C-alpha positions as CSV (number, residue, x, y, z in Angstrom):
1,M,22.5,21.5,-6.6
2,R,19.3,20.2,-8.2
3,D,19.3,16.3,-8.8
4,I,17.9,15.8,-12.3
5,R,16.2,12.6,-11.0
6,V,14.1,14.6,-8.6
7,S,12.9,16.8,-11.5
8,R,12.2,13.6,-13.6
9,L,10.1,12.2,-10.6
10,A,8.1,15.4,-10.4
11,G,7.4,15.4,-14.1
12,L,6.5,11.8,-14.1
13,I,4.1,12.2,-11.4
14,V,2.4,15.3,-12.8
15,E,2.2,14.2,-16.4
16,Y,1.9,10.4,-16.3
17,S,0.5,9.4,-12.7
18,L,-1.9,12.3,-12.2
19,A,-2.3,13.2,-15.9
20,I,-2.6,16.9,-14.7
21,Q,-4.7,19.2,-17.1
22,P,-4.8,22.8,-17.4
23,R,-6.8,24.8,-14.7
24,Q,-7.0,21.7,-12.5
25,I,-6.3,22.3,-8.7
26,L,-3.4,20.2,-7.4
27,R,-2.8,19.8,-3.6
28,I,0.7,18.5,-2.7
29,D,0.9,17.0,0.9
30,A,4.5,16.5,2.3
31,P,6.7,16.8,5.2
32,D,9.2,19.7,5.3
33,V,12.2,17.1,4.9
34,A,10.7,16.5,1.3
35,A,10.9,20.2,0.3
36,P,13.1,19.6,-2.8
37,L,10.6,17.3,-4.4
38,V,7.7,19.7,-3.4
39,L,9.4,22.4,-5.3
40,E,9.9,20.4,-8.4
41,L,6.3,19.0,-8.3
42,Y,5.0,22.6,-7.9
43,R,7.1,23.8,-10.9
44,A,6.0,20.8,-13.1
45,A,2.3,21.5,-12.2
46,L,2.7,25.1,-13.1
47,A,4.3,24.1,-16.5
48,A,1.2,21.9,-17.1
49,G,-1.1,24.8,-16.5
50,A,-2.6,23.7,-13.1
51,F,-3.3,25.6,-10.0
52,P,-0.9,23.9,-7.4
53,Y,-0.7,24.5,-3.8
54,S,1.2,22.6,-0.9
55,T,0.6,21.7,2.7
56,L,3.9,21.0,4.6
57,S,3.8,19.3,7.7
58,V,6.4,19.5,10.5
59,D,8.0,16.7,12.5
60,G,6.7,16.2,16.0
61,L,3.1,17.6,15.5
62,L,1.6,14.2,15.5
63,E,3.6,12.9,18.4
64,I,2.2,16.0,20.4
65,L,-1.4,15.2,19.5
66,L,-1.2,11.6,20.5
67,E,0.6,12.2,23.7
68,D,-1.4,15.4,24.8
69,G,-4.5,15.5,23.0
70,T,-7.9,14.9,24.4
71,D,-10.1,12.1,23.2
72,E,-12.0,14.7,21.2
73,Q,-9.0,16.3,19.7
74,L,-7.7,12.9,18.7
75,T,-10.8,12.1,16.6
76,H,-11.5,15.5,15.3
77,V,-11.6,15.9,11.4
78,S,-11.9,19.4,10.4
79,A,-14.7,20.2,8.1
80,L,-12.0,22.2,5.9
81,Q,-10.2,19.0,5.2
82,F,-13.4,17.5,3.9
83,H,-14.1,20.7,1.8
84,E,-10.6,20.3,0.3
85,I,-11.0,16.8,-0.6
86,E,-14.4,17.6,-2.3
87,T,-12.8,20.6,-4.1
88,I,-9.3,19.4,-5.6
89,D,-8.8,17.7,-8.7
90,A,-5.6,15.9,-7.9
91,L,-3.5,15.0,-4.8
92,A,0.1,14.2,-4.6
93,T,1.2,12.5,-1.3
94,V,5.0,12.5,-0.3
95,W,5.9,9.9,2.3
96,S,9.1,10.9,3.9
97,E,10.3,10.9,7.5
98,T,13.6,11.7,9.3
99,N,12.6,9.4,12.1
100,T,10.6,6.3,11.0
101,R,10.3,5.2,14.7
102,S,9.0,8.4,16.2
103,L,5.5,6.8,17.1
104,S,6.9,3.5,18.4
105,R,6.2,4.4,22.0
106,V,2.8,6.2,21.8
107,D,-0.3,4.5,23.2
108,P,-1.6,2.1,20.6
109,D,-5.3,2.6,21.5
110,R,-5.0,6.3,21.3
111,H,-3.1,5.9,17.8
112,A,-5.9,3.5,16.6
113,R,-8.6,5.8,17.5
114,F,-6.8,8.7,15.6
115,L,-6.3,6.5,12.5
116,K,-9.9,5.5,12.6
117,A,-11.1,9.1,12.4
118,Q,-8.6,10.0,9.6
119,R,-10.0,7.0,7.6
120,Q,-13.1,9.1,6.9
121,L,-10.8,11.3,4.7
122,S,-9.3,8.3,2.9
123,N,-12.5,6.7,2.3
124,R,-14.0,9.8,0.7
125,R,-10.9,10.2,-1.3
126,W,-11.2,6.8,-2.7
127,E,-14.9,7.4,-3.5
128,R,-13.9,10.4,-5.5
129,I,-11.1,8.4,-7.3
130,S,-13.5,5.6,-8.0
131,A,-16.0,7.9,-9.6
132,G,-13.2,9.5,-11.9
133,E,-13.4,12.9,-10.1
134,L,-10.0,12.9,-8.4
135,T,-6.5,11.6,-9.3
136,W,-4.1,10.8,-6.6
137,C,-0.5,9.4,-6.3
138,G,1.7,8.7,-3.3
139,M,5.6,8.7,-3.6
140,L,8.7,8.8,-1.4
141,Y,11.5,11.4,-1.2
142,P,14.5,9.4,0.2
143,T,15.8,10.5,3.7
144,N,18.5,9.1,5.9
145,G,15.7,7.6,8.1
146,H,14.4,5.5,5.3
147,A,18.0,4.6,4.2
148,Q,18.8,3.4,7.7
149,D,15.7,1.2,7.8
150,A,16.9,-0.4,4.5
151,D,20.5,-0.8,5.9
152,M,21.8,1.5,3.1
153,S,23.8,4.8,3.0
154,L,21.7,7.7,1.8
155,G,23.5,7.7,-1.7
156,A,22.8,4.0,-2.2
157,Y,19.1,4.4,-1.0
158,E,18.5,7.4,-3.4
159,D,19.9,5.2,-6.2
160,F,17.5,2.4,-5.2
161,V,14.4,4.7,-5.1
162,Y,15.2,6.5,-8.3
163,S,16.0,3.4,-10.2
164,A,12.8,1.7,-9.0
165,C,10.9,4.7,-10.4
166,H,13.0,4.6,-13.6
167,V,13.7,8.4,-13.2
168,D,17.4,7.6,-13.9
169,E,16.3,7.2,-17.4
170,D,15.5,10.0,-20.1
171,D,11.8,8.9,-20.6
172,P,10.4,7.0,-17.5
173,A,6.9,7.3,-18.7
174,A,7.8,5.1,-21.6
175,H,8.8,2.4,-19.2
176,W,5.6,2.7,-17.2
177,R,3.4,2.6,-20.1
178,L,4.8,-0.8,-21.2
179,V,4.4,-2.0,-17.5
180,A,0.9,-0.9,-17.6
181,A,0.0,-3.0,-20.6
182,S,1.6,-6.1,-19.1
183,L,-0.2,-5.6,-15.7
184,R,-3.5,-5.1,-17.4
185,N,-3.3,-8.3,-19.3
186,Q,-2.4,-10.0,-16.0
187,A,-5.5,-8.4,-14.3
188,D,-7.8,-9.4,-17.1
189,E,-6.6,-13.1,-16.8
190,L,-7.7,-13.1,-13.1
191,E,-11.2,-11.5,-13.6
192,S,-13.0,-14.9,-14.0
193,V,-11.2,-16.5,-11.0
194,R,-13.8,-17.6,-8.1
195,E,-11.2,-18.2,-5.4
196,L,-7.6,-18.4,-4.7
197,R,-5.7,-20.8,-2.7
198,I,-2.3,-19.7,-1.4
199,V,0.0,-22.4,-0.1
200,G,3.3,-21.8,1.5
201,P,5.3,-22.4,4.8
202,D,2.7,-22.5,7.6
203,T,0.2,-21.1,5.1
204,D,-2.8,-22.6,3.6
205,L,-5.3,-19.8,2.9
206,V,-8.4,-19.8,0.7
207,V,-9.7,-16.4,-0.3
208,G,-13.0,-15.8,-2.3
209,V,-12.7,-13.2,-5.2
210,E,-15.6,-14.1,-7.4
211,G,-17.2,-10.9,-9.1
212,R,-14.4,-8.6,-7.9
213,K,-12.3,-6.5,-10.3
214,W,-8.7,-6.8,-10.5
215,I,-6.9,-3.7,-10.9
216,A,-3.5,-3.2,-12.4
217,A,-1.2,-1.0,-10.4
218,D,0.8,0.8,-13.1
219,G,2.1,3.9,-11.5
220,R,-1.0,5.8,-11.3
221,Y,-1.7,5.6,-7.5
222,N,1.9,4.9,-6.3
223,M,5.4,5.5,-7.7
224,P,7.1,3.0,-8.0
225,D,4.4,0.5,-8.7
226,G,4.0,-3.1,-10.0
227,E,1.1,-5.3,-8.5
228,V,-2.3,-6.5,-9.5
229,F,-4.9,-6.5,-6.7
230,T,-8.5,-6.7,-5.5
231,S,-10.6,-6.6,-2.5
232,P,-11.8,-10.2,-1.8
233,S,-15.1,-11.3,-0.6
234,E,-15.7,-10.2,3.1
235,T,-17.1,-13.5,4.3
236,E,-15.1,-16.1,2.1
237,T,-11.5,-16.2,3.6
238,E,-10.7,-19.4,5.3
239,G,-7.4,-21.0,6.8
240,E,-4.0,-19.8,8.0
241,I,-1.2,-17.5,6.9
242,R,2.2,-16.8,8.2
243,Y,4.0,-13.4,7.3
244,T,7.7,-14.0,7.7
245,F,8.6,-10.4,6.8
246,P,7.9,-7.8,9.6
247,A,4.6,-5.9,9.2
248,I,5.1,-2.3,9.8
249,Y,2.4,0.2,10.6
250,H,3.1,3.7,11.1
251,G,6.6,3.1,12.4
252,R,5.9,0.2,14.5
253,E,7.2,-3.3,13.7
254,V,5.4,-6.5,14.3
255,E,7.3,-9.7,13.6
256,D,6.2,-13.3,12.5
257,I,2.4,-12.6,12.4
258,R,0.3,-15.8,12.0
259,L,-3.4,-15.5,11.5
260,R,-6.3,-17.9,11.2
261,F,-9.5,-16.9,9.3
262,E,-13.0,-18.5,9.6
263,G,-15.9,-17.1,7.8
264,G,-13.9,-14.3,6.6
265,R,-12.7,-12.9,9.9
266,V,-9.5,-13.3,11.9
267,V,-10.4,-15.5,14.8
268,A,-6.8,-16.2,16.0
269,A,-3.7,-14.1,15.8
270,E,-0.3,-14.0,17.3
271,A,3.1,-12.5,16.8
272,A,6.7,-13.3,17.9
273,R,7.1,-9.6,18.7
274,G,4.6,-6.7,18.9
275,N,1.7,-8.9,19.7
276,D,0.0,-6.2,21.9
277,Y,0.1,-3.8,19.0
278,L,-1.2,-6.4,16.8
279,Q,-4.1,-7.1,19.0
280,S,-5.1,-3.4,19.4
281,L,-5.1,-3.0,15.7
282,L,-7.4,-6.0,15.2
283,D,-9.6,-4.5,17.9
284,M,-9.9,-1.2,16.2
285,D,-13.2,-1.7,15.0
286,E,-15.5,-4.4,13.3
287,G,-13.8,-4.3,10.0
288,A,-10.2,-4.5,11.1
289,R,-10.3,-8.3,11.2
290,V,-11.4,-8.8,7.6
291,L,-9.3,-8.7,4.4
292,G,-9.6,-5.5,2.4
293,E,-7.0,-6.3,-0.2
294,V,-5.3,-9.4,-1.8
295,A,-2.4,-8.6,-4.2
296,F,0.4,-10.1,-6.4
297,G,3.8,-8.3,-6.0
298,L,5.3,-8.1,-9.7
299,N,8.0,-5.7,-9.8
300,Y,11.1,-7.9,-9.8
301,E,13.3,-5.0,-9.9
302,I,12.4,-4.5,-6.3
303,D,14.1,-7.6,-4.8
304,R,15.0,-6.7,-1.3
305,F,13.0,-5.8,1.9
306,T,13.6,-2.2,2.9
307,R,11.0,-1.7,5.9
308,N,8.9,0.6,3.6
309,I,5.6,-0.7,2.2
310,L,5.6,1.5,-0.8
311,F,8.4,-0.7,-2.1
312,D,8.1,-3.9,0.0
313,E,4.5,-4.7,-1.2
314,K,5.7,-4.7,-4.8
315,I,8.7,-7.1,-4.3
316,G,8.4,-9.5,-7.2
317,G,7.3,-13.0,-6.0
318,T,5.5,-11.8,-3.0
319,M,1.8,-11.5,-2.2
320,H,0.4,-9.0,0.2
321,L,-3.1,-9.2,2.1
322,A,-4.2,-6.2,3.8
323,L,-6.5,-6.1,6.8
324,G,-9.2,-3.6,7.1
325,S,-10.5,-1.1,4.7
326,A,-11.4,-2.4,1.1
327,F,-11.3,-0.7,-2.3
328,P,-14.7,0.2,-3.6
329,Q,-13.4,0.3,-7.2
330,A,-12.5,-3.4,-6.9
331,G,-16.0,-4.2,-5.5
332,G,-15.0,-4.3,-1.9
333,S,-17.4,-3.0,0.8
334,N,-15.4,-3.6,4.2
335,T,-14.9,-0.4,6.2
336,S,-12.4,0.1,8.8
337,G,-10.0,2.8,10.1
338,L,-7.3,0.1,9.4
339,H,-5.6,-0.7,6.0
340,W,-2.5,-2.9,7.0
341,D,-0.5,-4.4,4.2
342,M,1.4,-7.6,5.2
343,I,3.7,-9.3,2.9
344,C,3.9,-13.1,2.4
345,D,7.2,-14.2,0.8
346,L,6.4,-17.1,-1.7
347,R,9.6,-16.7,-3.8
348,A,11.2,-19.9,-2.5
349,D,8.4,-22.1,-1.6
350,G,4.9,-20.9,-2.5
351,E,2.0,-21.9,-4.8
352,V,-1.3,-20.3,-5.7
353,Y,-4.2,-22.0,-7.1
354,A,-7.1,-20.3,-9.0
355,D,-10.2,-22.5,-8.7
356,G,-7.9,-25.6,-8.3
357,E,-5.6,-24.9,-11.2
358,L,-1.9,-24.0,-10.5
359,I,-1.2,-20.4,-11.5
360,W,1.7,-19.3,-9.5
361,R,4.9,-21.2,-8.3
362,A,7.9,-19.9,-6.5
363,G,7.0,-16.4,-7.0
364,R,6.0,-16.4,-10.6
365,F,2.9,-16.8,-12.8
366,V,2.9,-20.2,-14.6
367,R,1.4,-21.2,-17.9
368,A,1.9,-24.8,-17.3
369,P,-0.9,-27.4,-17.9
370,E,-3.3,-27.7,-15.0
371,A,-2.0,-29.1,-11.8
372,A,-4.2,-30.7,-9.1
373,A,-4.0,-28.8,-5.8
374,P,-2.8,-30.6,-2.8
375,E,-5.0,-31.8,0.1
376,P,-5.4,-28.9,2.6
377,V,-3.2,-29.3,5.6
378,E,-4.2,-28.7,9.3
379,A,-2.2,-26.1,11.1
380,E,-2.2,-25.2,14.7
381,L,-2.2,-21.5,15.7
382,G,-2.1,-20.4,19.4
């Protein structure tokens, strides 16, 4: 029995997020568990006059490569993959897993080498997106694996996912058009900011953003969405930050991460659990210790931690800062095989200052008179 919400999600992606036009080539990347959504995306793309095709992956292939592949095989990127990225007009990526912990025991160094090689494709994709040559959107099809991570039944998790996308409504695109206008206004207000100072529990971090473009994440790149983000200056991050939410990267969980930055780079790092994995990712390449993104989570309808970054990075009242690869369209130049979003919860006790003026308190932007920033505090790390 078809779920009307899956059909609406596919229609929303094709018509709103990707804005598919007749005769455009759409590639749909998805695991086999997401077949119901793939079928609806294919159907919607045909209705829009496009030329869709799908690439379905099979559970277990990546595990085999990471365990049995040679170094050459780990880092090989097919010329055919580059050709497709150069040829397609739109790309829909469905993130769904039956076992979200399937890679938890693979060698972290081998995994890091694989990810670094694959980042070449991602970087080229973003170059084409920045040039207006390609549209892309990533989404999730709910599975038992994701529901378990979120401590929900599958039915409850499906309700959560589809409600966050607003496809439980007759016209979800109308909602996202309103969200887009609000987020663009917020992004515009941040354009003139030279530096941000983030203050919270065990956190006092200054991030330079002068001359960088703030982007409204309004459902074009992700569904659901709800953030404003930029890529900060590569040399102007100073101070300490603590991430109280677990940071999850390709199914591996690292808890209670603390980082110290000097001159834009991580110079000290520790984690209560998963520290070896943290260090291996930081050592992936030269760009892995540099911030590639700073963002405000502004989707207040997403109010719980689900162990899935598609939703968690948008939690209203949080900020996320990503280590590694930056966004060229935001003015960033840092390159890395890594792009690891980590969430800083500022909802209960957090403040953000823009050039010394208080703009954010307890998880929300304020429009109050200027407030003086507190004196910086010294923090010990490691």
